[in-house]
C-alpha positions as CSV (number, residue, x, y, z in Angstrom):
1,X,11.3,-9.9,1.5
2,X,9.4,-13.1,2.2
3,X,7.1,-14.0,5.1
4,X,4.6,-16.5,6.2
5,X,1.0,-15.3,6.6
6,X,-1.5,-17.6,8.3
7,X,-4.3,-17.0,5.8
8,X,-5.2,-18.5,2.4
9,X,-3.5,-17.1,-0.7
10,X,-6.8,-15.6,-1.9
11,X,-7.3,-13.6,1.3
12,X,-3.7,-12.3,1.2
13,X,-4.1,-11.4,-2.5
14,X,-7.3,-9.5,-1.8
15,X,-5.3,-7.3,0.7
16,X,-2.2,-6.7,-1.3
17,X,-4.1,-6.0,-4.6
18,X,-6.6,-3.6,-3.0
19,X,-4.5,-0.5,-3.4
20,X,-7.1,1.6,-1.6
21,X,-6.0,-0.1,1.6
22,X,-2.3,0.5,1.1
23,X,-2.2,3.4,3.6
24,X,-3.2,0.9,6.3
25,X,0.1,-1.0,5.7
26,X,2.6,1.6,4.7
27,X,3.3,4.9,6.6
28,X,4.7,6.4,3.4
29,X,1.4,6.1,1.5
30,X,-1.2,8.7,2.3
31,X,-3.9,7.7,-0.2
32,X,-4.5,5.4,-3.2
33,X,-7.5,5.6,-5.5
34,X,-8.4,3.8,-8.7
35,X,-8.4,5.9,-11.9
36,X,-10.3,5.9,-15.2
37,X,-13.2,3.9,-13.9
38,X,-11.1,1.0,-12.5
39,X,-12.6,-0.5,-9.4
40,X,-10.0,-3.2,-8.7
41,X,-6.9,-5.0,-9.8
42,X,-6.7,-5.8,-13.5
43,X,-3.8,-5.6,-16.0
44,X,-3.8,-2.1,-17.4
45,X,-5.7,-0.5,-14.5
46,X,-4.2,2.7,-13.1
47,X,-4.3,4.2,-9.7
48,X,-3.1,7.4,-8.1
49,X,-0.9,7.1,-5.0
50,X,-0.1,10.0,-2.8
51,X,3.2,9.4,-1.0
52,X,5.0,11.2,1.8
53,X,8.2,10.5,3.7
54,X,9.1,12.0,7.0
55,X,10.9,15.0,5.5
56,X,9.6,16.7,2.5
57,X,6.4,17.3,0.7
58,X,3.8,14.8,-0.5
59,X,3.9,13.7,-4.1
60,X,1.7,11.8,-6.5
61,X,2.4,9.0,-8.8
62,X,0.2,7.0,-11.1
63,X,1.2,3.3,-11.3
64,X,-0.3,0.8,-13.7
65,X,-1.1,-2.8,-12.8
66,X,1.1,-5.2,-14.8
67,X,0.1,-8.5,-13.2
68,X,-3.2,-9.5,-11.6
69,X,-3.5,-13.2,-10.9
70,X,-5.8,-13.8,-7.9
71,X,-4.2,-15.9,-5.2
72,X,-0.8,-15.9,-7.1
73,X,0.7,-12.6,-8.1
74,X,0.0,-8.8,-8.1
75,X,2.4,-6.3,-9.6
76,X,2.4,-2.7,-10.7
77,X,4.8,-0.4,-12.4
78,X,5.4,3.2,-11.4
79,X,7.4,5.9,-13.0
80,X,8.3,9.2,-11.3
81,X,10.0,12.2,-12.7
82,X,13.7,11.9,-11.9
83,X,13.1,8.8,-9.8
84,X,13.1,6.1,-12.6
85,X,10.7,3.2,-13.0
86,X,10.1,0.5,-10.5
87,X,8.0,-2.7,-10.7
88,X,6.6,-3.7,-7.3
89,X,5.7,-7.4,-7.2
90,X,3.8,-9.5,-4.6
91,X,4.1,-13.3,-5.2
92,X,2.0,-15.7,-3.2
93,X,2.5,-19.4,-2.7
94,X,0.3,-21.8,-0.7
95,X,2.3,-23.0,2.4
96,X,0.5,-25.5,4.6
97,X,-2.6,-23.7,6.0
98,X,-1.2,-20.3,5.0
99,X,0.6,-18.4,2.4
100,X,4.3,-17.5,1.7
101,X,4.2,-13.8,0.6
102,X,7.2,-12.4,-1.2
103,X,7.5,-8.7,-1.8
104,X,10.1,-7.4,-4.3
105,X,10.8,-4.6,-6.7
106,X,12.8,-4.3,-9.9
107,X,14.3,-1.1,-11.1
108,X,13.5,-1.1,-14.8
109,X,14.7,2.5,-15.4
110,X,17.3,3.9,-13.0
111,X,17.1,7.1,-11.0
112,X,18.5,10.2,-12.6
113,X,21.3,12.2,-10.9
114,X,18.6,14.6,-9.6
115,X,16.6,11.6,-8.3
116,X,19.7,10.2,-6.4
117,X,20.3,13.5,-4.7
118,X,16.7,13.8,-3.6
119,X,16.5,10.2,-2.4
120,X,19.6,10.6,-0.3
121,X,17.5,12.9,2.0
122,X,14.7,10.4,2.4
123,X,14.5,7.5,4.8
124,X,14.4,3.9,3.5
125,X,11.1,2.7,2.1
126,X,8.9,0.7,4.5
127,X,7.3,-2.4,2.9
128,X,3.7,-3.2,3.2
129,X,4.0,-7.0,3.4
130,X,4.5,-7.2,7.2
131,X,1.2,-5.6,7.9
132,X,-0.6,-8.1,5.8
133,X,-0.7,-10.8,8.5
134,X,-2.2,-8.3,11.0
135,X,-4.8,-7.2,8.4
136,X,-5.8,-10.9,7.8
137,X,-6.6,-10.9,11.6
138,X,-3.6,-13.1,12.4
139,X,-0.6,-11.7,14.2
140,X,2.9,-12.4,13.0
141,X,6.4,-11.1,13.5
142,X,9.4,-11.2,11.2
143,X,10.7,-14.1,13.2
144,X,7.5,-16.2,12.6
145,X,8.7,-17.7,9.3
146,X,7.8,-21.3,8.4
147,X,10.2,-23.4,6.4
148,X,9.1,-24.0,2.8
149,X,7.3,-27.3,2.4
150,X,8.6,-29.2,-0.6
């Protein structure tokens, strides 16, 4: 997913890389806290996320930061029992007075059969990127996309 946020890349990066604020942007995240003395995004830093979808119990996972380039890219990898491994990635590009924010994920280890049967009962994931514009103090909607400037 890609969207335009009317804020500089550094401000957008500060939001997407501050995992403690993720519950503000995603209804599926109840809480995120840095672990092992980490206080912010750095390659190798770990955090604990507590997730919950509409149906079912809450669960914890412990992602690790795999990219932390201020104003450019933030990514983390998370592995859950039976649910495989995903790398969530946020890439930022300056775009006029704002930022083009792209959110994506790669499946690096697929779900197991047990994971597939469990995920079939859950609703689709809600991305955090759309809330970023509101958090920067600038409203946006999915239709407010600016063409890339070459």
